[in-house]
N, C-alpha and C positions, 0 to 999 in steps of 0.2 A: 605428864602421863602418870597415872596412878596404877597400882596393882589391880584395882578393880576394873580399869578401862582397857588393860592390855591382855591379850591372849597370846601366849607364846606357842608357836608351832615347833620351834627348835630351841634347844637350850642356849645356843649361841647365835650370833649374827651369821648371815649367809657367808658363803665362800668368798675368797678374794676374786678380784677382777680377772686374774689369769686363769681362773678355773673355767672350763668349757662345759656348756650344757649338753648332755647326751641322754639317750634313753635309760642307760643304767645309772646315770648320775644327774638327776634333775636339779633345777635351781631351787635353793632353799630360800624361804621368806618368812616373815613374821606378819601376822594380821592383828590389827588392834583397832580401837576406836579412839580417835584423836579429836581434840578441839579444832574446829575449822580455822580458827585464827592462828593455830600453830602450823598450818600447812600453807607454804608459800609457793605461788606459781613459778614455773621455770621460765627464764628469759629466752631459752633456746627452743621453746615450743613452736613448731612450724605454723600452727594455726594462730592467725592474728585477728581474724574477724569472727564474730559470734552473732548469730541472728537473735535479736532481742525477743521477737515473737516466739521463736522456738524455745528459748530459755524459759519464757513464762509458762509454756505448755509443760516443759520438763519439771519446773518447780511445782506445778499443780500435781503432777504424778508423784513427786517426792513427798509432798505433804500427806498423801494418802497411803503410799506404800513404803516410803523411805528409800535409801540408796541400797539397791540389791547387790550391786557389784562394787567391791572396794576400789578405791582410788590408788593407782600405782605411784609409790613415792620412794625416796631414798633419804637417808640422813643428810640434813643440810650441811654442806662442807664448811660454811663460815658462821652459821648461827647455831649455837648449841641449843639442844632441846627442841629444835624446829625440824620440819620435814620439807624437802623440795619436791614439788609435784612433777612427776614424769609424764603420766597420761591420765586423763580424766578431768581436764579443766572445765569442761562443760558441766559435768555433774557438781563440781566444786562451786562454780558460779551459781548454778540453779539452787544449790543448798543454801547459799547466802540469801537468794531471793525468797526461798521458802522459810527463812529464819531458823534453819537447823543449826544448832550450836556445835554438834559433834558429827563427824563423818567417819565411816569405816575406811581403813587404809590397809594396803599391803606394802610392806617395806622390804626392799631388796638392796643388795650392795653392788653398785655399779660405779664406774668412773665417768668422767665427763663425755668421752667419746662414745662409750657404750650406751650411755643415757641418750645421747643425741640419735644414735642409730635406732634405739627402741622408740623414741618419739617419732622418727620418720616412718618406721615400719607400722607403728600403731595408727598413725594418721593416714597412711596409704590405704588402710582398710575402710576408711570413711569415704562415702560417696560424695559428700559435700565439700571435700577439700579442694580449694581453688588451685589451678595449675601453677599460678605464680607462687603461692605458698609452698607448693610441692617443690618448685624450682629453687626457692630460697633455702629449703631444707637440704637439698642436694648440695647447694653452694656452701652451706654451713658445714656439711660433712667434709667436703674437700678442704675447706679452710682449717678445720680442726685437725686434719691429717696432713697438713702441708709439710710437716717435718718427716713424715713417713713416705719414703720414696716408692715403696711398694703399693701404697694405697692411691688409686686413681679411679678413673671412670670404669676401667675393667673390673677392679676389685669391688667397687660400689655396685655395679650391675650384677655381679655374682652374688653379693650378700643380699641385695634387695629383690633378686629374681626378676630383673628387668633387662631388656636388650640395651646394647650400647647406643643404638640410634635413639631409643626412647630417652635415655639419660641425657644425651647431647641436646635433643630437641627441647627438653624441659630446662636444661641449664641455659639455653640460648634465650629463653624468656626473661632471664634476668637482665638482658641488654635492652629491654623495653624502656623508653623514656617515661618519666612520670605521667605525662599526658596519655601516653599509650596504655600504661598500667590502669589508669583511671577508666579509660574506655573499656578495657578488658574486664575490670571489676563490674562495670555497669552493663555488661553483656552486649556492648556494641561491637565487640570482636569475638569471633569464635577462636578456639585454640589453634586451629590450622591457619587462619588468617593472621592471628597474633604472631605466630612463628614467622610467617612471611615478612611481616613488618619488622620483627626483631632482628632479622638477618641483614637489615640495612644498617651499616655501621655509623653513618653520619647523622647527627641529630637533626639537622635541618631537613635532610632528605627523608628521614624516618617520619617526621611530623607531617611533611608534605604528602607522603604516601598514606599516612594514617587518615588524613582528611579525605583523600581520594577514595579509599576503600570503604570508608564509613558513610560517605555522602553520595558516591557514584559520580562525582564531578571531577573531570580532568580537563586539560587544555584542549583536547580534540574529541572528547566524549562526554556527553551530558546525559544523566539518567535521573532527573529530578523526580519522575513519577515512580521509578522502580526502587529508589532508595539505595541502601548499601550494596556493594558488589558481592556476588557469590564467591565461594572459595576458589572455584575454577577461574572465574573472571579476574579475581584479585591476583592469582598466581600468574596468569598471562600478562596482566598489566605490569606487575612488578618486574617480571623477567624482561619485558620489552623496554621498559623505561629506566630501570635501576640496576640492570646487569649488562655488562659489555663483554663481548668475546675478545679475548686477547689476540687471536689470530688476525683480527681486523685492525689492530693498533698500528698507527703510523710511526710509532717509535719502537726501538728495540726493547723488548720486554725484559731481557736479561741484563740491561745496562744498570749498573749499581749507582752511579753518580748522577743520573739524570735528575732525580729529586732526592737529595741526600737523606732527608728524613723518612722517605718511603722505602728506599731500597729496591731490589729487583722484584719484578712481578712473579718470577718463577718460584720464589720461596716465601711469598706474602701469605699471611694467615687469612687475608680477606679473599683469597682465591678459593673457588669452590673445591678444587682438588685437595686443599689443605684440610678440609673437614667433609669428607665424602659422606659420612653418616648424617650430616646435617642438610646436605643438598642432594638427597636421593632423587628429587624431582627434576634436577638439571642434568642434561645428558653429558655435556662437556665438563672436563675438569679444569680447563683453562678459561674460566669466566670470572671477571672482576666484579665484585659486589660493592665497590666504592667508586662511583662515577666521578666524585670530586677529585680523588687522587688520580684517576685515569685522565681527566681533563688537564690537571696540572702537568702531568708528564707530557701530554700531547703539546701543550703550549711551550714547554721548555725545549722540546725537541725542535719545533718549528723555529723558535727564536735562535737556537744554535745554528740551524741550517741557513737562516737568513743572514746572520752575522758572517758565516763562512762565505756565502755568495757575494755579499757586499765587499768583503776583503779582496776578492778576486776581480772586482769591477763589474760584476754582473748586476743587472737591474732586478730589483725586488718590488713587487706590488702587493700591498697589504691594506687592510682597513676598508674604507668606503669604496675605494677604486676597485678593490678585489670583489666586493659585494656586487658591483655593477657587472663585472665579468661573469660572476656566478650568481645570478638572481635567485635561483631555486636550488634545492638540494639535488634534484635529479635533472636539472635543465642543462642544455648544451652550452658550453662557454661561448660568450659573445666576442667575436673578433680574434680568437686565438685557437690554435690547434696544437695537438701534441706531435712531436716529431716521429714518434713510433707508431702513430695510427695511420691507417690507409684512407685514401680519399674516396668518398662515394660520388663525388662530383666529377671525377676524372677517370679516364680509362687507363688504369695503371696496372692491371693484371693482379690486383691484390697486394701490390708492394706498398710499403710505407713511404712517407715523405722523405725520411732519412735515407732509405735505400735508393730512392730515385734521384734525389738531389746530391747526396754525398757531401762533398766539400762546399757545394753551392748553397747549402742550407743556411738561411739567415740566422743570426745569433738568437739564442733562446732567452726568455725572461722567466724569472721565478715568481710564480703567483700563488698566494695562499688561498686555498679553498676554505671559505669561512664556515662551511657546513661540516666538513670532515676534519678541518684543521691541518690538512696536508699541504705541503709546499710542492708545487708542481712546476716542472720546466715546460714552457709553452712558447710557441713562435707566432708572431702576428700573421693572421690568415692572408691578408693582402700581399705581404712580402713573399709568402710561400707560393701563392697563385702566380705572382709575377715571375718568380724563379721557374716555375713549371712552364709558363708561357714562353719564356726565353729558350727553353729546351724543346719547344714545339708541342708541348702537351697542353691541350685546351680542355677547359671544363665542359661539362655537358650543357651548361647554360650558354656558353660561347658558341658551341657547335649548333645549338638550337637557333640561336639568333642568326647565325650565318645561313642556316638552311631556310629560315623564314625570309631572309633578304633575297636569296636566290629564287624562291618561289614567287615572291612579289615582283621581282624583276621579270620573270618569265610571264607572269599574268599580265603585266603592263605591256610587254611586247605584243602579246596576242591581242590585247584590247585595242592597242593603237593600230595594229595591222588590219583588224576588222573594220575599224572606223574609216581607215584610208580606202579600203576596198569598196565600202558602201558609197563613199564620196565619188569614186571613179564610176561606179554603176549609175549613180544619179546623173553624172555628166553625160554618160553614153546614152542613156534612155532619153534624157532631155533633148539631145541632138536629133534623135530619131523622131520624137514627137514634133519637134520644130519642122522637120522635113515632111510632116504629114502622115507618119506612120502611127499605128495604135498598138496597144499591148497584144501580144500573141496569145494563143490558146495555152501554151505552156506557162506563160506568166500568170494568167488567171487561175490555172490549175495549182500552181505553187501558192498563190495567195489563198485559195480556198482550203487547201490541205493545211497550211499553217494556221489559218483562222479556225478551222474545225478542231485541230489538235489543242489549241489554246482556249477553246470555249469552256466555260465553267461546267462543272458536273450538273448543276441545276438547270442549265439552259440547253445542254447538249441533247437530252432526250426529247425536248420540244421540237428542235430542228429535225432530228432523225424521224420523229413520228410523221412529220409532213411528207417525208419522202418514202416512208414505209421501211426504214432501216432499223436494225436491232442496235440500239445504242451501246449495248454491252460488248458486241462483237466489233472491235476496233479494226481488225484486218478487213472484215467485210465492208465496213463503212468506207475505209480508205479505197478499196477497190471500186466501190460504187461511185465515189467522187471522181476517180480516174476516168470513168466511162461517161461523164457528163459532157454535154456540148458547151460551147462558149456562152450561149444564152442561159443555159441551165446553171452554169458556174456563176454567172452574174446574179441570177435569182437566189442561188444559195448564199452568196456573199451578202445580199440584201437581207435575207432572213437571219443570218448570223449577226448582222449589225442590229437588227430589231429585237432579237430574242431576249436580251437582258431587260427590256422594258416590260416583258410579260410577267415578271416577278412582282407581285403585289402583296405587301405585308401590312399588318395592323400597326406596327411600330415604326414604319418609315414611309415616306412619300416618294413615289416614282412616277413621274408624269410620262405618258406615252407620246412624247413629242414626235419622234421619227415614225412611229406606227401610224399616228393620225395623219401626218403629212403624206406618207406614202399611200394610205388608203384614199385620201382625197385626191391625190394625183392620179390614181388609177380608177376613180369613180366608185369607190366603196364607201357606204355610209357607216361610220363607226358606231352610231347610236342604234342602228337597226338590230344588231345582235343583242344589245342590251334590252331593247323593248321586247324582243322575242323571248328572252330568258325570263323577264318579269311576268309576261303573260303565261308562260308555262308554269312558273311557280304558283301564280294565283289559281290556275286550273287544278293543280295538284292539291292545294290547300282546300279548295271548294269541294272536291271529291272526298277528301278525308273527312270534312265536316258533315257531309251528307251521310256518310257511313255511321258516324257517331250518333246523328239524330235518329236514324232508323233503329239502331241498337237501343237507345234510350226509350223510344216509343214502345218497342216490344217489352222491355222490362217494366215499364209503367203499366201496360195492359195486364201483364202477368201478376203484378202486385195487386192491382185492383181486384182481379178475380180471387186471389188468395184472401184478401180482406173480406170479400163476400162470404167465402167459406167459413172464416172465423166468426163472422156475425151470426151465421146460421147455427153454428155449434154453441155459441154463447146463449142464444135464445132457447135452445132445447135443454140446456143445463140449468136455466133459472128456475123452472117449475119444480123439479125434484128438490132443489135447495130450500124452497119455501115450505114444501111438505115436511121435510126433515126438521125444520125449525118448529113447526106447529106440533109435531110429535114430541119433541123434547120439552116443549112448554106444557103439554098435557101430562107428560110423565112426571114433571116436577111438581104438580099440584098435590097437596097433602089430603088425607081423608077428611070427611066432614067433621069428625069428632075433634080434630086438631086444628080446624080452620081458624077459630078465634085466637088460639095461642101463637100460631105461626103465620099470620096473615102478612106481616111485614117481611118476613124471610121469603115467603113465596113470591111476593111482588118483586123483591130484589133478584131472586133467582130467575124468575120469568123474564124480567127486563134484561138480565145479562144474557140469557139464551137467545132471546129475540135479537138483541144487538149483535151477538156473534153471528147469527144466521144472516143478518142484514149485511154485515161486513163481508162475509164470504160471497154473498150474492152481488155485492157492490163492486168487488175487485174486477170481475170480467167486464162489468159495465164501464169502469174507468178505463180499462184497456181498450175497449171498443171505442170509447169517446176519443182517446188519443189517436187511434188508427183512423177514425172517421175524420178527424181534423186534418191528418196527413193526406187522406185520399183526395184525388182531384175531382171525383164525382160522388154524389150521395149514394148509399147502398140501395139496391132495388128491393121490391116487395118480396114476400115469402116465396111466391112462385118463381120470381127471377132468381132468388137465392138458390133454389134447387137446380135451376138451369145452370147457374154459375158453378155449382159443384161439379157437374158433369164436364163443363168446359175446362175447368182447372185441371181435372184429371187427364183430359185429352191433351192439353198443351204441355204440361210437365208435372212431375210428381211434386207434392207440396214441400217435401224435404229439400229437393234440389233447388226449387224455386226460392225457398227461404234463404238458402246459402248464397245464391246469386244476388238476391235482393240485399242481403246484409252487406255485401262488398260494395254496393253502390248506394248505400243509405243516404250518404250526404247529397248525392245528385238528385235522388228522388225527393228528399225533403226540400231541397231548394226549389225544384219544379213545383211541388205542391204548395209552397208558400207564395210563389209568384202567381199561381192560377187565380185565386180570389181577387187579387188586386187588379188583374187584367180584365175581370168580368166575363171570362169565357173559360169555363172549366173543361170543356171538351177540346180545347186547342192544344196541340202537341207542343213539347218544349221548344222545338226548332222554330215555331212561329214567333217566339219572343224576339228573334233577330231580324224579323221582317222590316223593322224600321230603319235598317241600314247599319245597326251596331254589329260589328264583327268581333266575336269573342276570342279570336286567335291572333297572335302577334304577326305583324307584317314582316315577312322575310327580307324585304327590300329596304334600302336606306330611307330615312325620313325625307319627305318631299317628292318621292317618286310614285 
C-alpha cells in the first residue's frame, strides 16, 4: 500500500479488542484502496456457496459503477502487508470477474472471536444465507468460545438477538448426514422438515426417514403421485415411527446397567425432555428419539427375564413358536390365557382365573411377545378350562351344547309319541272299516278343515269363490266349513284336491289329470268350455274390426272432400298468377329507342320472369298431382267441386279434418295405394279382407 492509495481517517489504528462500541465512543477504522491480490478471504466466513450467475450480474454492475461500499477487513495476523477479508466476499469475487485490480477496503482491529461474530451478524442480514451455513456459523462460534464457560447458547442468543429455541433448531441442522445436507441444498427438504430429520440420531434411521419424507414412500403408505410429504405429514410420520414413549417401555427406564454404553433413559440427551426448546412440537418430555437404543434395552431386559425364569425351572417360549402364539400385533394369543384376566366364556362374576382357581391354577409358561418384546406369564387354555370344569364351572359353549342336547331329546320324544299315536289310530280305524263302518261326519270335517288350512294361497281363493266365501276372512271360512253336510264336505275335499291343477303357467307344464277324469266321470265335457271361450274371443275380435273399418271409411270420405276443396282453390289461383307474369314481362320491355342496344338483355329478363311465374303456377299443380295420386277417386267437375265445398263445411271444419287426417296418413296412403291394383276405386278398405285374409292376430293357440 502506498501513500497515494491510502486515506487515513484516524492517525492511529483503531482501539484494542477490549474496547466496546457505544454511541459516545464509536468504532474507529481506516479506509483505503488496496490491491485485490493483497486481500485474502477468511476461512471462517459462514457463506460457503456463491451463485455464479449472480456473481456475473454483480461483476457487470461493478464494471459500470465500481465498488460503492468498501470491503470490511482486518490486518492479516500471519501474513504481513496483507488483509484478511471479514465481510464482502461476494464483492471481492465479482471484482475479480470484472478484472478490477484494486478494491476499496475498511480496516478495523478485531480478534478472531469478534471477527467471527461480525461475520455471523453480517451474513444473517443476507436473505440468501442457507440455514446449514447459518448453523455452521453458530457451531463455529461455540467452538471458538469453548474455553469461555460463560459463553453458551444463552449468550449467543443475546448477542445475535435470536431466541434460544431458534439457535437450538439451527444448531441441530449440523447433525444432518451428508446425504440429507445435499437434499437440503437441492431444496428437496424445507427447513422444518430438515429439522425433523436431523432430530433422528441414528444414521441408518435418518437416511431411511429422509427417503420416506422426500418420496412419500413408506412400508404402509405409498404416495407416488403426490410426491414428497408435507411438513405436517412428515412430522406425524416421524413421531409415529421414530419416537417411542418411555412410559410404554417393557424395561425399567431408570436402570443404569441394562445397556452399559447407553445409561439410564431418565438422563439421556436423546430424550425429548433433555432438549425442550428443540422438541416444542412433542407434548411429552419422556419420549425416546433413538429407536435403536430403545430396542436394544428391550431385548436385553427380555433376555435377563428369560434367563431368570429358566434358572427356576420355568418353561420359556421364544422365537418361531412364540410367533405362532402371537400371529399379529393385536391378535388374541392362541391356546394361552393370562392368569390375571377374567373369562368371557364362563360365568365367573368378573373374577379372574387366578382368583377362582387359586392354588389349583396350572403352572404358568413365560412367552415372549415378538411384537412388543414383552415376556408374559401365561397358562395353557385347555388346562385352565379343565380346572374350572373340575370345580363345576362350565363354559358358555358347554352349557349351550347341553341345552341343545336337551332340546333335541325333547323333540325326539314328542316326534316318536306322535308317530306311535298315529299308528294306534290307523289300527283302530282299520278295525272299524273291516267291521263295515265308514268315516263319520266329524272325520270328514277334520279332513276338510286341515286340507283347507294347508291349501296354498294361490289355490285357496279359487275354492272359496266356488262356495261364495271371502278367502281373506279365515274365521268365516272355518265357520262355513263347520256347517257343511257330509256330502258337501266330500265335494269340498274333491275341489281341494283338484284346485292345484287350475294353475297354468308359461314356464311349466301342469296336466289337468284329476280334473279331466272327474269331469268325464260326472258327464262334463272339458272341451266345451274351451270352444265357447274361443267363439267368444272371435266374436269380440270381429266387432272390434268392424268398428275400425267404419272409422277408416269416414276418414277416407272426409279426406276426399277436402281434396276437392283444395283442387277448386288451386284452379281459382292459377289465372291471377298468369296475369301477374304477363304484367311483369310487359313492364320489363325497354323503350323503342333502346330496343336494338338491349334486345339480348330484355330477352333474358323476360325469360326469367316468365320462368318464375311458371314455377309459382306449377307448385300448386305438383301438389294437386300428389294428392290426386293418393285419392281413391278422381276429382269431380267444377259444379261438383262447388258442391263438395259445401259438404266439407257441413261435415267438419277443414282445420280439424286436416289434423285428424294427418294422424292417420299412413293408413290412408296404404288404402289409396291398394285401390288401383284391385280395380275398384269405390270399394271401402274393409273389402280388401273379403278374400278370407284376417289382418289381426289370432288370440288362440295355433291349430285351434
